[in-house]
N, C-alpha and C positions, 0 to 999 in steps of 0.2 A: 703321494698322499691323496686319498680320495676326497673329492670336493664335498663340502657340506651341503645338505639340502636346505635351501633358503625358501621360506614360505613366500608365496606371491604377495605383493603389496596390495592393500585395499585402499582405494580412494573413494571418498564419499562426497557427493554434492550436498549443499545445504539442505535441500529438500529430503534427500535420503537420510541424512543425519537426524533431522527432526523426526522423521517417521520411526527410525530405529530407537531414538530416545523415548518416544511414546510407547513403543513396545516394551522397552527395558523397564519402564516405570509403571507398567500396567499392573493392576491388581485383579483383572478379570481374565486376561489371556492365560492359556496353559503355561505351566512353569517351564516346560521345555522350550517353548517359543520365546519366552522372556530371556532365558539363558542364551539362546542363539543370537538374539539381538545384542546382548552384552558382548558375546564373542566378537561379532563384527565391529562393534564400536571400539573395543580394545585393540583389535587388529588394525583399525584405521589410525589409532594413536601410535602405531609402530611397534607394538609389543609382539614378541615371538610366540609361537604356539606353546612352547614350554611355559613361558611367563603367564600366558592367559590360562593355561591349564592349572597352574599353581594358584592363581588369583581366584578362579571360580570353582576350585576343588573338583575338577573333572579330568578326563584323560586327554593326552595330547592327540590321540587318534580322533577323538570327538571334535576337538578344535579344528584339526585339519580338514575333517569331513565337511563341516559347515562353512569354513572359509572358502573351500572350493565350490560348494553348492552356491554360495552367494555370488562368487565371481562368475559362475556359469549362468545363473538364472536370476540374479538380483533378489529383491525382497521375496518374490514368489518362491524362491528356493528354500526359504526358511520354514515353510509350512510342511506338515507331514504329508507324505505321499499316500494315496489310497492303497490299502492293503487288501490282498485277496482274502475272502472269507465266505461264510455261508450266505447264500442269497437271502434277501429279505422275504419274510413270510407274510408281512402285512403291507398292503399296497397303500399308495397315497390317498386313494379314494376311501379306503377303510379308515385311515387316520382322520381324514376330513369329516367323514360321517360320525366317527366317535366324538370329535370335538363339537360338532353341530348338535348332536344328541345331548351332550353334557351341558351345553350352554342354553339350549332352547326347550328342553323337556325335563320332566321329573318322573320317577317311577310311580306306578299306581299305588296310592295309599301312603306315600312317603313324601317328604319335603325335599329330598336331595338324593343324588346317586352316591353309592359306595362302590368300591372296587368290585365287590362280590356281586352286587345287584347289576352292575353294568356288564360284568362278565357273563352273567346268566342271560342278559338281554341280547347281547351282541354276538356271543359265541367266541369272543376273543379271550385270551388268557388273562388272569389277574395281573401277571407281571407285565404284559404288554400294555394294559390299561394304565397301570401305575407309571410305567415309563413314559407314555404319551402325556399323561396329566402332568407329570413332573417336568417334562420338556417344555410344555406350553404354559406352565404356571397355573394350572387348574386345580382348585382345592374346594370341591363341592361340600366337604364336611365342615368348612370353616365359614365364619361370617364376621363382618366388622360393623360396629355401631357408628352411626353418624346422625347429626341433627343440623339442618341448615337454619341459620338465623333468619328471623322474620323482622328484624330491626329495620325500620325505615331509614335510619342513619348508619346502616352497617358500614358502608365504604368510608364515610367520614370518620367513624370511630376507629376503624382498623388503621387508617392513616395516622390518626391522632396518637393512639397507643404505641404503634410500632415506631413512630417518630420519636417518642420519649425513650424507647429502648435503644434506638440506633444513634440518636443525637440528644442526649439528656441536657437539660438547661444548666447553665453555670450558676454557681452560688445557690445550689438547690440540691435536695435529695429526692430521689424517685423511689417510692415505696409501693410494692404490690400487696394489697390488703385483702383479706378474706377471713371467714370463720369456718372452721371444720366442726360442724355440729354433731351431736349424738356420738361422741367418742365413748364407747362402752367399757366400763370396768368389769371385765369378765374373769371369773376365777374358775379354773378347771377343777372338776370334781375329784380328781386324783393327781398325785404328783407327776410331773413330766419325766419321761425316760430320757436321760441325757444322750447327746451325740456320742457315738463310739465307733471304733473300727468296724466297718461293715454294717453299721446301723445308723439310720437317720434319727433325728430327735422325734420322740413319740409323745403325743398329747391325746387326752381323752376327747371324744367327739362332743361331750356335753359339758355344760358349765353353769355357774350360778351368776345371775346378773346382780350387780351391786349399784347400778345407777349409771348416769352419763355426765359428761362435762363437754363444754364447747371451747374449742381452742381458737383463740383469736391470734392472727399472725400478720406481721408487716415485714416483707422481705425487701432489703435494700439492694437494688439491682447493681449498684456500684461495687459492693464488697461481699455480698452474699449473706451478711449478718441479718438476724431476725429479731424483732421485738415481739414478744408473745405474752399472753395472759390467758388463764383458764377461768371460765365463768360458768355458773350454773345454767344460764339461759342465753339466748341470742336475740334479744329484743333490741329496740333502739336505745334503751337505757344502757345496756351492756356495750353496744357499739360506741355510744357517745363516751362512755367511761374509757374505752380503749383509745379513742381519739385523743382524749385528755392525756393518757399515758404517752402516746406518741409525741404530743406537744411538749411534754416534760423532758423526754429523752433526746429529742432532736435539738441541736444547738439553735438558739434563738435567731442567729444571724442568717439562717438558711431558710429559703422557701421550701415548702413540702408539696410535692406532686403525688397524689394518691391515685393508683390504678385499682379499680374495684368493679364488682358486678352490680346488677340492677336490683338487688334484693331490697324489699320494702323498707327495712330498718335503716338502710343507707341513705334514704331520701325522706326520712321522717321530718316533719316541720321543725321539731326541736333540734334535729341535727343541722338542718339548713340555717336555723337561727344561730347555732353555735359557730358554724362556718362563716356567717356574715360578720361575726365579732372577731374572727381569726383570719385575717386577710392573707396570711402567708400560706394557707392551705388551698390547694387547687385540685378539684375532683375531676377525674377522667374515667368515664364509665366505658367498659367494654361492651360490645354488642350482645344482645340476648343469645343464649345458647352457645356462647363462645368462651367457656371457662378455660379452654386450652390456651387462650391468649394471656391469661394471668399467670405470671411466673411462680407465684406463691403456691399454685396448685401442684407444681412439680415438687416443691418442698414438702407439701402435705403428703404426697405419695411416698417420699423418702421416710418421713417420720412414722407413717403408718406401717411401712414394710419393716423398718428397723427397730421400732420401739413399741408399737401398739398391737399389731395384728397377732403376733406370736407370744405376747406376754400373758401372764396370769396375775390378776390384781385382786388383793384382798378387799379393796374398796376404792371409791372415787379418789380419796386422798392419796392412796398408793399410786393410782394411775397418774394423777397430777404430778406427783414427785418424780415418776419415771420420765414424764414429758419434760419437766424442768431440767432434769439431768441431761437428757438428750440435747436440749436447746443450749445448755451451757457448754457442752462438749462441741457442739456444732459451731458456735460463735468463736470458740478458741481457734478453730482451724477452717473458718468459713472461706469459701471461694464462690464468686458469682457464677451464675449460669450464663453461658455464652449464647447470645441471641444473634442469629445471622440472617433470618428471613426478612425480606423487604415487604412492604405493603403490596407492591405489584406482584411479587411471586406468590403471596398468599391468595390474592384475588384471582390470579391465573389458575391456581390449583383448585379453587372453589368453582371457577368457571368450567374446568374439566369435569368436576364432579357433577355439576348441573347437566352438562352434556350427556354424561353417562346415564343420569336418571331419566332424561327425556329420550334417550336412545339415538341422539343425533351423531354420536361418535361410534356407534356400533359398527363393527366391520364384519362382514360375512366371511366365513372361512372358505 
């Protein structure tokens, strides 16, 4: 009887196993390399080539190939070998020049480069420019908005608010409070075309304005539920009325920590007077130009996207009804937003942004 072919044994050191585990769990490495790492890990567990092939849904020949490559070359053997092909037509100097021109210049009469204008300027093909830009993450056609806070107590307020998110006080509720003003009751001039197979929902580009409402909201960071009210205006009178509503709805045995922005009505003398009479309320103001720090802004984005922006409303009362329906459904299935950023990580990110603005972190190609 012929002897069976027995796959050679794979022994891994602790360091090798940790490295292969990292490869196997990676979401950024090529799929093939992840699979090869899994092959070696299973082989080290004593599994045969047939068992590994069945587990990973690949062929036994593939398993045997990479087991042998690993035994011969180690981790380096799991990488793809260079394959013969057509020589490069674009040199490193041309790539560097293209990147430098993209970063440091603009076309005459325009604010940014496009693939076509850059191709006309450099003589490179549009596909080459697109490939280089994609490889180095260059997107001249896009821009992001930012605004750095000028608050003199920026760091202290960042640490204060983030501290409430990560370590909320006991026997208390933490509420993120703000108002979404100018919610417009817009009615499309013609009926909407419903979603259908092969067709997106269709709406007319014009509409009739029926007025606005201001949505006041307080988001409980512990359970994600919201306290809301719609009011005609957003003066200190309306804000104070909403604070009284919060006072009624939050159990009396709990302190109330309010996170909110620096809008004038929030600091009105009458509001301060009311707070002095209600000692369980503690106000924590976010830094100026830092609305991203207030979690209720994320909730405002959701209700805008899901209930307001694409709606057609016969009047303000209709809009308020739709908002209340959304809030009711939200609170029945509410989940809190998960906050993970520390104050130090936020400040470090802002520091990097400042360095980019001043040019101290610019790296020459």
